[in-house]
MIPAFI-325249 format. One record per residue (C-alpha): z, x, y. Coordinates in steps of 0.25 Angstrom, whole numbers, always signed. Last residue first. Example, Ala and Ser with C-alpha at 12.3 -4.5 7.8 and 13.67 -1.06 7.14 Angstrom:
2
+-------+-------+-------+
!    pz !    px !    py !
+-------+-------+-------+
!   +29 !   +55 !    -4 !
!   +31 !   +49 !   -18 !
+-------+-------+-------+
// end
This chain:
455
+-------+-------+-------+
!    pz !    px !    py !
+-------+-------+-------+
!  +242 !  +163 !  -168 !
!  +240 !  +148 !  -164 !
!  +242 !  +149 !  -149 !
!  +248 !  +135 !  -146 !
!  +248 !  +127 !  -134 !
!  +233 !  +127 !  -132 !
!  +228 !  +131 !  -118 !
!  +238 !  +137 !  -108 !
!  +253 !  +137 !  -109 !
!  +260 !  +127 !  -100 !
!  +265 !  +133 !   -87 !
!  +262 !  +148 !   -83 !
!  +275 !  +151 !   -75 !
!  +281 !  +161 !   -85 !
!  +291 !  +150 !   -89 !
!  +280 !  +141 !   -93 !
!  +274 !  +151 !  -102 !
!  +288 !  +154 !  -108 !
!  +290 !  +139 !  -111 !
!  +276 !  +137 !  -116 !
!  +277 !  +149 !  -125 !
!  +290 !  +145 !  -130 !
!  +285 !  +131 !  -134 !
!  +272 !  +137 !  -140 !
!  +279 !  +147 !  -148 !
!  +289 !  +137 !  -154 !
!  +279 !  +127 !  -157 !
!  +270 !  +137 !  -164 !
!  +281 !  +141 !  -173 !
!  +284 !  +127 !  -177 !
!  +269 !  +123 !  -178 !
!  +263 !  +115 !  -168 !
!  +259 !  +100 !  -166 !
!  +270 !   +95 !  -174 !
!  +272 !   +83 !  -183 !
!  +260 !   +82 !  -192 !
!  +258 !   +97 !  -190 !
!  +270 !  +101 !  -197 !
!  +267 !   +93 !  -210 !
!  +253 !   +99 !  -211 !
!  +257 !  +113 !  -207 !
!  +269 !  +113 !  -217 !
!  +260 !  +108 !  -228 !
!  +249 !  +118 !  -226 !
!  +258 !  +130 !  -224 !
!  +267 !  +127 !  -236 !
!  +255 !  +125 !  -245 !
!  +249 !  +138 !  -241 !
!  +263 !  +145 !  -243 !
!  +265 !  +139 !  -256 !
!  +251 !  +143 !  -261 !
!  +253 !  +157 !  -256 !
!  +266 !  +158 !  -263 !
!  +260 !  +153 !  -276 !
!  +249 !  +164 !  -275 !
!  +259 !  +175 !  -273 !
!  +268 !  +171 !  -284 !
!  +283 !  +168 !  -281 !
!  +293 !  +178 !  -286 !
!  +294 !  +185 !  -273 !
!  +300 !  +173 !  -266 !
!  +294 !  +169 !  -252 !
!  +303 !  +173 !  -240 !
!  +293 !  +183 !  -233 !
!  +280 !  +175 !  -236 !
!  +287 !  +162 !  -232 !
!  +292 !  +168 !  -219 !
!  +278 !  +174 !  -216 !
!  +271 !  +161 !  -220 !
!  +280 !  +153 !  -211 !
!  +277 !  +162 !  -199 !
!  +262 !  +160 !  -202 !
!  +263 !  +145 !  -203 !
!  +270 !  +144 !  -190 !
!  +261 !  +153 !  -183 !
!  +249 !  +146 !  -188 !
!  +252 !  +132 !  -184 !
!  +238 !  +125 !  -182 !
!  +232 !  +135 !  -192 !
!  +240 !  +128 !  -204 !
!  +235 !  +115 !  -200 !
!  +220 !  +120 !  -199 !
!  +221 !  +126 !  -212 !
!  +225 !  +113 !  -219 !
!  +214 !  +106 !  -211 !
!  +203 !  +115 !  -215 !
!  +194 !  +105 !  -222 !
!  +195 !   +96 !  -210 !
!  +180 !   +96 !  -208 !
!  +168 !   +99 !  -199 !
!  +174 !  +106 !  -187 !
!  +185 !  +112 !  -195 !
!  +175 !  +119 !  -204 !
!  +168 !  +126 !  -193 !
!  +181 !  +130 !  -186 !
!  +186 !  +136 !  -199 !
!  +172 !  +143 !  -201 !
!  +173 !  +149 !  -187 !
!  +187 !  +154 !  -189 !
!  +185 !  +160 !  -203 !
!  +172 !  +167 !  -199 !
!  +179 !  +173 !  -186 !
!  +191 !  +177 !  -194 !
!  +184 !  +184 !  -205 !
!  +175 !  +192 !  -195 !
!  +188 !  +196 !  -187 !
!  +195 !  +201 !  -200 !
!  +182 !  +209 !  -205 !
!  +181 !  +215 !  -191 !
!  +195 !  +218 !  -191 !
!  +195 !  +225 !  -204 !
!  +182 !  +232 !  -200 !
!  +188 !  +237 !  -186 !
!  +200 !  +242 !  -194 !
!  +214 !  +236 !  -193 !
!  +217 !  +239 !  -208 !
!  +223 !  +225 !  -210 !
!  +213 !  +221 !  -221 !
!  +204 !  +232 !  -225 !
!  +191 !  +236 !  -217 !
!  +190 !  +251 !  -217 !
!  +182 !  +259 !  -206 !
!  +196 !  +261 !  -199 !
!  +201 !  +269 !  -211 !
!  +195 !  +281 !  -206 !
!  +204 !  +282 !  -193 !
!  +212 !  +294 !  -198 !
!  +226 !  +296 !  -202 !
!  +232 !  +284 !  -195 !
!  +232 !  +274 !  -207 !
!  +237 !  +259 !  -204 !
!  +252 !  +256 !  -205 !
!  +257 !  +250 !  -218 !
!  +251 !  +243 !  -230 !
!  +237 !  +244 !  -225 !
!  +225 !  +235 !  -230 !
!  +222 !  +229 !  -244 !
!  +208 !  +234 !  -246 !
!  +206 !  +247 !  -238 !
!  +221 !  +251 !  -238 !
!  +221 !  +249 !  -254 !
!  +209 !  +257 !  -255 !
!  +216 !  +269 !  -247 !
!  +228 !  +268 !  -256 !
!  +219 !  +268 !  -268 !
!  +212 !  +280 !  -263 !
!  +225 !  +288 !  -262 !
!  +232 !  +291 !  -249 !
!  +234 !  +305 !  -244 !
!  +226 !  +304 !  -231 !
!  +223 !  +289 !  -229 !
!  +214 !  +288 !  -216 !
!  +204 !  +299 !  -222 !
!  +202 !  +289 !  -234 !
!  +195 !  +279 !  -224 !
!  +184 !  +290 !  -221 !
!  +182 !  +292 !  -236 !
!  +180 !  +277 !  -238 !
!  +169 !  +277 !  -227 !
!  +162 !  +289 !  -232 !
!  +148 !  +284 !  -226 !
!  +149 !  +273 !  -237 !
!  +162 !  +273 !  -245 !
!  +159 !  +260 !  -252 !
!  +172 !  +254 !  -249 !
!  +174 !  +261 !  -235 !
!  +161 !  +261 !  -228 !
!  +153 !  +250 !  -235 !
!  +165 !  +241 !  -236 !
!  +169 !  +243 !  -222 !
!  +154 !  +240 !  -217 !
!  +153 !  +227 !  -226 !
!  +166 !  +221 !  -223 !
!  +164 !  +223 !  -208 !
!  +150 !  +217 !  -208 !
!  +155 !  +205 !  -217 !
!  +166 !  +202 !  -207 !
!  +158 !  +204 !  -195 !
!  +147 !  +195 !  -200 !
!  +157 !  +184 !  -205 !
!  +163 !  +184 !  -191 !
!  +150 !  +183 !  -183 !
!  +145 !  +172 !  -192 !
!  +158 !  +164 !  -191 !
!  +160 !  +167 !  -177 !
!  +146 !  +162 !  -173 !
!  +147 !  +150 !  -182 !
!  +159 !  +145 !  -174 !
!  +153 !  +149 !  -160 !
!  +140 !  +141 !  -164 !
!  +148 !  +129 !  -169 !
!  +155 !  +125 !  -156 !
!  +171 !  +123 !  -156 !
!  +172 !  +138 !  -157 !
!  +168 !  +139 !  -142 !
!  +172 !  +154 !  -142 !
!  +184 !  +159 !  -135 !
!  +192 !  +158 !  -147 !
!  +183 !  +168 !  -154 !
!  +185 !  +178 !  -143 !
!  +200 !  +176 !  -144 !
!  +199 !  +178 !  -159 !
!  +191 !  +191 !  -157 !
!  +203 !  +196 !  -147 !
!  +213 !  +192 !  -158 !
!  +206 !  +201 !  -168 !
!  +205 !  +212 !  -158 !
!  +221 !  +211 !  -157 !
!  +222 !  +215 !  -171 !
!  +219 !  +229 !  -167 !
!  +230 !  +232 !  -156 !
!  +239 !  +221 !  -162 !
!  +241 !  +229 !  -175 !
!  +242 !  +219 !  -186 !
!  +250 !  +226 !  -197 !
!  +256 !  +236 !  -187 !
!  +251 !  +249 !  -182 !
!  +246 !  +247 !  -168 !
!  +250 !  +235 !  -159 !
!  +261 !  +229 !  -167 !
!  +266 !  +241 !  -174 !
!  +266 !  +250 !  -161 !
!  +274 !  +239 !  -154 !
!  +284 !  +239 !  -166 !
!  +285 !  +255 !  -165 !
!  +287 !  +254 !  -150 !
!  +298 !  +244 !  -151 !
!  +306 !  +252 !  -162 !
!  +320 !  +247 !  -163 !
!  +319 !  +234 !  -155 !
!  +306 !  +230 !  -161 !
!  +310 !  +235 !  -174 !
!  +322 !  +226 !  -174 !
!  +315 !  +214 !  -169 !
!  +305 !  +215 !  -181 !
!  +291 !  +221 !  -181 !
!  +282 !  +217 !  -193 !
!  +272 !  +229 !  -193 !
!  +283 !  +239 !  -189 !
!  +278 !  +253 !  -191 !
!  +286 !  +264 !  -184 !
!  +278 !  +273 !  -175 !
!  +273 !  +287 !  -180 !
!  +259 !  +282 !  -180 !
!  +259 !  +279 !  -165 !
!  +248 !  +289 !  -162 !
!  +239 !  +286 !  -174 !
!  +241 !  +271 !  -172 !
!  +235 !  +273 !  -158 !
!  +222 !  +279 !  -164 !
!  +222 !  +268 !  -175 !
!  +223 !  +257 !  -165 !
!  +212 !  +262 !  -157 !
!  +203 !  +263 !  -169 !
!  +207 !  +249 !  -173 !
!  +205 !  +244 !  -159 !
!  +190 !  +248 !  -157 !
!  +182 !  +240 !  -167 !
!  +190 !  +227 !  -167 !
!  +193 !  +229 !  -152 !
!  +178 !  +229 !  -149 !
!  +176 !  +216 !  -157 !
!  +188 !  +210 !  -149 !
!  +182 !  +214 !  -136 !
!  +169 !  +208 !  -139 !
!  +175 !  +195 !  -144 !
!  +184 !  +194 !  -132 !
!  +173 !  +196 !  -122 !
!  +164 !  +186 !  -129 !
!  +174 !  +175 !  -130 !
!  +180 !  +176 !  -116 !
!  +191 !  +184 !  -110 !
!  +203 !  +178 !  -103 !
!  +213 !  +180 !  -114 !
!  +210 !  +195 !  -116 !
!  +222 !  +200 !  -108 !
!  +232 !  +192 !  -116 !
!  +226 !  +196 !  -130 !
!  +236 !  +208 !  -131 !
!  +248 !  +199 !  -130 !
!  +242 !  +190 !  -141 !
!  +240 !  +202 !  -150 !
!  +254 !  +206 !  -149 !
!  +259 !  +193 !  -153 !
!  +249 !  +193 !  -164 !
!  +255 !  +206 !  -169 !
!  +269 !  +200 !  -169 !
!  +264 !  +188 !  -177 !
!  +256 !  +196 !  -188 !
!  +268 !  +197 !  -197 !
!  +266 !  +207 !  -209 !
!  +270 !  +201 !  -222 !
!  +283 !  +200 !  -230 !
!  +291 !  +197 !  -217 !
!  +305 !  +204 !  -215 !
!  +313 !  +193 !  -209 !
!  +313 !  +199 !  -195 !
!  +298 !  +199 !  -195 !
!  +298 !  +184 !  -191 !
!  +305 !  +187 !  -178 !
!  +295 !  +198 !  -175 !
!  +283 !  +189 !  -177 !
!  +289 !  +178 !  -169 !
!  +292 !  +187 !  -157 !
!  +278 !  +193 !  -157 !
!  +273 !  +179 !  -158 !
!  +281 !  +175 !  -146 !
!  +276 !  +187 !  -138 !
!  +262 !  +183 !  -141 !
!  +265 !  +169 !  -137 !
!  +270 !  +173 !  -124 !
!  +258 !  +182 !  -121 !
!  +249 !  +171 !  -125 !
!  +255 !  +160 !  -116 !
!  +256 !  +170 !  -104 !
!  +241 !  +173 !  -106 !
!  +238 !  +158 !  -107 !
!  +245 !  +155 !   -94 !
!  +238 !  +166 !   -87 !
!  +225 !  +161 !   -92 !
!  +228 !  +147 !   -88 !
!  +232 !  +152 !   -74 !
!  +219 !  +159 !   -72 !
!  +208 !  +157 !   -82 !
!  +208 !  +152 !   -96 !
!  +198 !  +156 !  -106 !
!  +186 !  +147 !  -109 !
!  +182 !  +147 !  -124 !
!  +197 !  +145 !  -128 !
!  +205 !  +144 !  -115 !
!  +217 !  +153 !  -118 !
!  +223 !  +146 !  -129 !
!  +210 !  +145 !  -137 !
!  +208 !  +160 !  -135 !
!  +222 !  +164 !  -140 !
!  +220 !  +155 !  -152 !
!  +207 !  +162 !  -155 !
!  +214 !  +176 !  -154 !
!  +225 !  +171 !  -164 !
!  +214 !  +166 !  -173 !
!  +208 !  +181 !  -173 !
!  +222 !  +186 !  -177 !
!  +223 !  +175 !  -189 !
!  +209 !  +178 !  -193 !
!  +213 !  +193 !  -194 !
!  +226 !  +190 !  -202 !
!  +217 !  +182 !  -212 !
!  +207 !  +193 !  -212 !
!  +217 !  +204 !  -215 !
!  +217 !  +201 !  -230 !
!  +209 !  +188 !  -231 !
!  +197 !  +190 !  -239 !
!  +200 !  +202 !  -247 !
!  +214 !  +198 !  -250 !
!  +210 !  +184 !  -255 !
!  +199 !  +190 !  -264 !
!  +210 !  +199 !  -270 !
!  +210 !  +214 !  -268 !
!  +208 !  +223 !  -281 !
!  +220 !  +229 !  -288 !
!  +217 !  +224 !  -302 !
!  +227 !  +214 !  -302 !
!  +222 !  +207 !  -289 !
!  +225 !  +212 !  -275 !
!  +231 !  +206 !  -262 !
!  +240 !  +196 !  -269 !
!  +242 !  +183 !  -261 !
!  +254 !  +181 !  -252 !
!  +251 !  +188 !  -238 !
!  +236 !  +188 !  -239 !
!  +236 !  +173 !  -244 !
!  +245 !  +169 !  -233 !
!  +237 !  +176 !  -223 !
!  +225 !  +169 !  -227 !
!  +232 !  +156 !  -226 !
!  +235 !  +159 !  -212 !
!  +221 !  +163 !  -208 !
!  +216 !  +150 !  -214 !
!  +226 !  +143 !  -205 !
!  +221 !  +150 !  -193 !
!  +206 !  +147 !  -197 !
!  +210 !  +132 !  -199 !
!  +217 !  +133 !  -185 !
!  +204 !  +139 !  -179 !
!  +196 !  +128 !  -186 !
!  +205 !  +117 !  -181 !
!  +204 !  +122 !  -166 !
!  +189 !  +123 !  -167 !
!  +188 !  +109 !  -174 !
!  +196 !  +103 !  -163 !
!  +187 !  +110 !  -152 !
!  +175 !  +104 !  -159 !
!  +181 !   +90 !  -160 !
!  +185 !   +91 !  -145 !
!  +170 !   +95 !  -141 !
!  +165 !   +84 !  -149 !
!  +174 !   +74 !  -142 !
!  +170 !   +80 !  -129 !
!  +155 !   +79 !  -131 !
!  +157 !   +64 !  -136 !
!  +164 !   +60 !  -124 !
!  +154 !   +67 !  -115 !
!  +143 !   +59 !  -122 !
!  +151 !   +46 !  -120 !
!  +154 !   +49 !  -105 !
!  +139 !   +51 !  -103 !
!  +133 !   +65 !   -98 !
!  +124 !   +69 !   -87 !
!  +118 !   +83 !   -85 !
!  +119 !   +91 !   -72 !
!  +129 !  +100 !   -77 !
!  +139 !   +98 !   -65 !
!  +150 !   +96 !   -75 !
!  +144 !   +83 !   -81 !
!  +136 !   +75 !   -71 !
!  +140 !   +60 !   -74 !
!  +136 !   +48 !   -82 !
!  +144 !   +35 !   -83 !
!  +147 !   +34 !   -68 !
!  +149 !   +20 !   -64 !
!  +159 !   +19 !   -76 !
!  +167 !   +30 !   -69 !
!  +174 !   +38 !   -80 !
!  +166 !   +51 !   -76 !
!  +166 !   +61 !   -87 !
!  +171 !   +75 !   -84 !
!  +184 !   +72 !   -90 !
!  +177 !   +69 !  -104 !
!  +174 !   +84 !  -105 !
!  +161 !   +92 !  -104 !
!  +164 !  +107 !  -105 !
!  +157 !  +108 !  -119 !
!  +143 !  +108 !  -113 !
!  +132 !  +103 !  -121 !
!  +126 !   +96 !  -109 !
!  +126 !   +82 !  -116 !
!  +115 !   +73 !  -111 !
!  +116 !   +58 !  -110 !
!  +104 !   +52 !  -103 !
!  +106 !   +47 !   -90 !
!  +105 !   +32 !   -88 !
!   +94 !   +28 !   -78 !
!   +95 !   +23 !   -64 !
!   +83 !   +15 !   -58 !
!   +70 !   +21 !   -56 !
!   +65 !   +23 !   -41 !
!   +54 !   +14 !   -36 !
!   +43 !   +22 !   -29 !
!   +43 !   +19 !   -15 !
!   +30 !   +13 !    -8 !
!   +28 !   +15 !    +7 !
!   +19 !    +4 !   +13 !
!    +8 !    +7 !   +23 !
!    -4 !    +5 !   +14 !
!    +0 !    +0 !    +0 !
+-------+-------+-------+
// end
């Protein structure tokens, strides 16, 4: 038409499509409750999402995190059962060869326990997003107090003359060593832990040579702390059953694992594959060098045991040390026996731990098959303390296998009954109450993160 302006009609409003951004940061609190605004821009991402879809995303996220928590608890329960087996079941058959249980679990159960302690530290300091500012300072105070309490608990238990080496005082030392690393993220922690596994065994050996004349107190008591404090400190850090200077590398690796998004499939599969590969590589190399004596490996190990027979050296390689580690030469550092504190031994233990943690989380995501282990893993300190007391007080005329079965049944029944009425184990409840009181007294308020560090 001439002289007339025609405007193109504008289309009416249309309902936006439901698009999920794939971001796990989306929470229900970001959804508008105004009926006039059923759709909104989420976190400035430029994509619009419905209330129903956000609810499904959050529910799925919560289920994944519950599966992660249950899987870690199951791995912790598995570590405890493994320690029961190592402490109670025979290490060798009648012909002198090591049992299958010993070959699979000796040293590896304790390594899994140490790695899981690091995972707990990561969970309680922000998980995949480390706390900052006041929250991080509160978390540092929390870890420091718990470390001191674990040392005190371990020393108190040692007063009764335990029948096994007590790892609790060493864990307390490792907690204190972990405080500066709490703000670090996954990649930094994993790289740092890997370097520690290679370097710290040699550093520990060199320091051990300088303090070789000090007393050896693998299970320190109050009397030894008062009479020989330097010897006890040397034992906890350098010469003891779980020297903090080297075993701290496993805690660092565990903290790195705890910083990963373990509620997703890819990180779980990654740690399973990486752990299995590391374990098989370390086993293959140490067997090639030592057991097959390629490149003179066995001969090099022998130089660390002057005056010892071949049988004594073989026992060290298979069953680990019965006292302080050798200081004559560093040749034994190419071996990989349990509790030998060598790079290969730690690599085997870390690989075993990573594969176990990833597998337990994967199974927990799909079924309740690991429910008994999950219950034990929820109150690990209480179960571990009861195990040490049970092992020390058990009569000598009871068969090893029967004793192991009784201990496992007691652990399963006790945790099942206790957790029906209480949220935490008896020891965990005391540690949590004292930690909260002291943290508040220091001016940090309530403890950060989860209320229990399951060591």
